[in-house]
One Martini backbone bead per residue (centre of mass of N, CA, C, O) as a GRO file, in nm:
protein
  120
    1MET     BB    1   0.056   0.063  -0.020
    2PHE     BB    2   0.314   0.256   0.005
    3GLY     BB    3   0.396   0.242  -0.303
    4LEU     BB    4   0.193   0.464  -0.411
    5PHE     BB    5   0.366   0.704  -0.231
    6GLY     BB    6   0.612   0.727  -0.368
    7LYS     BB    7   0.855   0.815  -0.552
    8LYS     BB    8   0.924   0.978  -0.824
    9PRO     BB    9   1.062   0.959  -1.108
   10LYS     BB   10   1.317   1.089  -1.270
   11LEU     BB   11   1.360   1.308  -1.521
   12VAL     BB   12   1.540   1.297  -1.812
   13LYS     BB   13   1.737   1.536  -1.959
   14SER     BB   14   1.842   1.675  -2.221
   15GLU     BB   15   2.065   1.894  -2.342
   16GLU     BB   16   1.857   2.063  -2.496
   17GLU     BB   17   1.662   2.111  -2.259
   18LYS     BB   18   1.864   2.254  -2.077
   19ARG     BB   19   1.938   2.486  -2.271
   20ALA     BB   20   1.654   2.596  -2.323
   21ALA     BB   21   1.598   2.672  -2.019
   22GLU     BB   22   1.845   2.898  -2.031
   23MET     BB   23   1.707   3.081  -2.206
   24PRO     BB   24   1.610   3.426  -2.216
   25VAL     BB   25   1.427   3.360  -2.474
   26ASN     BB   26   1.072   3.340  -2.573
   27LYS     BB   27   0.846   3.192  -2.819
   28LYS     BB   28   0.497   3.168  -2.924
   29VAL     BB   29   0.339   2.940  -3.156
   30GLN     BB   30   0.075   2.840  -3.389
   31PHE     BB   31  -0.058   2.533  -3.517
   32GLU     BB   32  -0.173   2.291  -3.670
   33PRO     BB   33  -0.267   1.995  -3.587
   34MET     BB   34  -0.043   1.723  -3.470
   35ALA     BB   35   0.124   1.452  -3.426
   36PRO     BB   36   0.419   1.426  -3.264
   37ALA     BB   37   0.535   1.168  -3.402
   38GLU     BB   38   0.496   1.267  -3.694
   39LEU     BB   39   0.659   1.527  -3.667
   40GLU     BB   40   0.929   1.402  -3.583
   41LYS     BB   41   0.972   1.247  -3.844
   42GLU     BB   42   0.989   1.498  -4.026
   43LEU     BB   43   1.217   1.653  -3.869
   44ASP     BB   44   1.433   1.428  -3.894
   45ALA     BB   45   1.442   1.443  -4.208
   46ASP     BB   46   1.338   1.770  -4.203
   47ILE     BB   47   1.356   2.065  -4.038
   48ARG     BB   48   1.209   2.249  -4.269
   49SER     BB   49   0.913   2.124  -4.245
   50VAL     BB   50   0.792   2.343  -4.061
   51LEU     BB   51   0.707   2.531  -4.312
   52LYS     BB   52   0.442   2.348  -4.381
   53LEU     BB   53   0.298   2.461  -4.161
   54SER     BB   54  -0.002   2.593  -4.031
   55PRO     BB   55  -0.111   2.868  -3.916
   56VAL     BB   56  -0.275   2.992  -3.615
   57ASN     BB   57  -0.532   3.115  -3.422
   58TYR     BB   58  -0.569   3.083  -3.099
   59TYR     BB   59  -0.864   3.207  -3.058
   60ALA     BB   60  -0.993   3.007  -3.284
   61THR     BB   61  -0.815   2.724  -3.165
   62LYS     BB   62  -0.820   2.629  -2.849
   63ASP     BB   63  -0.893   2.316  -2.853
   64ARG     BB   64  -0.668   2.268  -3.105
   65TYR     BB   65  -0.303   2.263  -3.105
   66LEU     BB   66   0.029   2.366  -3.205
   67LEU     BB   67   0.292   2.429  -2.995
   68CYS     BB   68   0.558   2.664  -3.041
   69THR     BB   69   0.872   2.675  -2.882
   70LEU     BB   70   1.109   2.938  -2.867
   71TYR     BB   71   1.458   2.934  -2.797
   72PHE     BB   72   1.682   3.221  -2.719
   73GLU     BB   73   1.914   3.432  -2.782
   74GLU     BB   74   1.948   3.767  -2.830
   75ASP     BB   75   2.160   3.700  -3.086
   76TYR     BB   76   2.082   3.410  -3.217
   77SER     BB   77   2.318   3.187  -3.161
   78GLU     BB   78   2.085   3.019  -3.006
   79VAL     BB   79   1.841   2.761  -3.106
   80TYR     BB   80   1.516   2.638  -2.999
   81MET     BB   81   1.263   2.368  -3.033
   82ARG     BB   82   0.910   2.296  -2.942
   83PHE     BB   83   0.641   2.065  -2.946
   84GLU     BB   84   0.280   2.093  -2.854
   85LEU     BB   85  -0.001   1.934  -2.787
   86ARG     BB   86  -0.322   2.096  -2.760
   87ARG     BB   87  -0.606   2.055  -2.529
   88ASP     BB   88  -0.770   2.281  -2.380
   89ASP     BB   89  -0.480   2.396  -2.278
   90LEU     BB   90  -0.357   2.102  -2.270
   91PRO     BB   91  -0.134   1.870  -2.259
   92SER     BB   92  -0.083   1.602  -2.546
   93GLY     BB   93   0.210   1.616  -2.622
   94LYS     BB   94   0.561   1.583  -2.737
   95THR     BB   95   0.857   1.683  -2.843
   96LYS     BB   96   1.153   1.726  -2.898
   97VAL     BB   97   1.441   1.903  -2.893
   98TYR     BB   98   1.551   2.152  -3.127
   99LYS     BB   99   1.816   2.252  -3.316
  100ILE     BB  100   1.853   2.572  -3.465
  101ASP     BB  101   1.866   2.825  -3.680
  102ARG     BB  102   1.816   3.162  -3.741
  103VAL     BB  103   1.683   3.132  -4.019
  104LEU     BB  104   1.451   2.948  -3.929
  105LEU     BB  105   1.336   3.138  -3.724
  106ARG     BB  106   1.269   3.363  -3.923
  107ASP     BB  107   1.079   3.189  -4.107
  108ILE     BB  108   0.871   3.122  -3.893
  109LEU     BB  109   0.795   3.418  -3.808
  110ARG     BB  110   0.698   3.509  -4.094
  111LYS     BB  111   0.430   3.341  -4.086
  112PHE     BB  112   0.338   3.572  -3.847
  113GLY     BB  113   0.457   3.868  -3.927
  114GLN     BB  114   0.755   3.835  -3.822
  115ASN     BB  115   1.054   4.036  -3.795
  116ILE     BB  116   1.401   3.968  -3.803
  117SER     BB  117   1.723   4.093  -3.714
  118PHE     BB  118   2.087   4.045  -3.697
  119GLY     BB  119   2.302   4.283  -3.753
  120ASP     BB  120   2.513   4.219  -4.005
   0.00000   0.00000   0.00000
């Protein structure tokens, strides 16, 4: 009986998850819903396949959407992203954390009408 109330196993975080959590800036955007496992398969084959996803308006599709959280340094020197399927604003599965370059970050944000410049 006491085994039911024992300690929970510690979740092991990947290096990417640890680094993403340390990033000073994050931005969240929403896409049409898709199963995280299917999305991971596509991203593993080609990370730029994220650009094929259709953006959605959070307020119009609150019941089900794919939340993309982008973590990055202020100078965009290091960028990470993670997707999470949300149903009624509650998490319902997520992908692993992916390291991406700043050009892909810029291209993702452009789909939402946001433009960033690198100051190069």
